[in-house]
C-alpha positions in Angstrom: 119.5 95.0 143.5 115.8 95.4 143.7 115.7 96.7 140.1 117.7 93.6 139.0 115.2 91.3 140.7 112.3 93.2 139.1 113.9 92.8 135.7 114.4 89.1 136.1 110.8 88.8 137.2 109.6 90.7 134.2 111.7 88.6 131.9 110.2 85.4 133.4 106.7 86.7 133.0 107.3 87.7 129.4 108.8 84.2 128.7 105.7 82.5 130.2 103.3 84.6 128.3 105.1 84.3 125.0 105.5 80.6 125.5 101.8 80.1 126.2 100.8 82.0 123.1 103.4 80.2 120.9 102.0 76.8 122.1 105.2 75.8 124.0 103.1 74.7 126.9 99.4 74.4 128.0 97.9 74.8 131.4 94.9 72.7 132.4 93.9 73.3 135.9 96.8 72.1 138.0 98.5 70.3 135.1 101.2 72.0 133.0 102.1 70.2 129.8 105.3 71.3 128.1 105.7 70.8 124.3 109.5 70.8 124.1 109.6 69.8 120.4 107.4 72.8 119.4 109.7 75.1 121.5 112.8 73.7 119.9 111.4 74.1 116.4 110.4 77.7 117.0 113.7 78.6 118.6 115.7 76.9 115.7 113.5 78.8 113.1 114.3 82.1 115.0 118.0 81.4 115.1 118.2 80.5 111.4 116.1 83.6 110.4 118.3 85.8 112.6 121.5 84.4 111.1 120.1 84.8 107.6 119.3 88.4 108.2 122.6 89.2 109.9 124.6 87.6 107.0 122.9 89.8 104.4 124.6 93.0 103.3 123.5 95.9 105.4 122.4 97.9 102.4 120.1 95.3 100.9 116.6 94.7 102.2 115.5 91.2 103.3 114.0 88.8 100.7 110.6 88.9 102.2 109.1 90.5 105.3 109.3 88.7 108.6 106.1 86.7 109.3 104.6 86.8 112.8 
């Protein structure tokens, strides 16, 4: 049980750090501003890229390398 809670805590911290660097929200003192449209766009791009890669034949390389 303790390990499960630690895993959930680690996932939450990873989400917060990734979201901060992706520009999904900003922290100014005590204010936290959430940019939901930016998060939606990034998530939709990730889903469409993932589906594109999954739908390709396993033996063929992707069209272009994945951009960070």
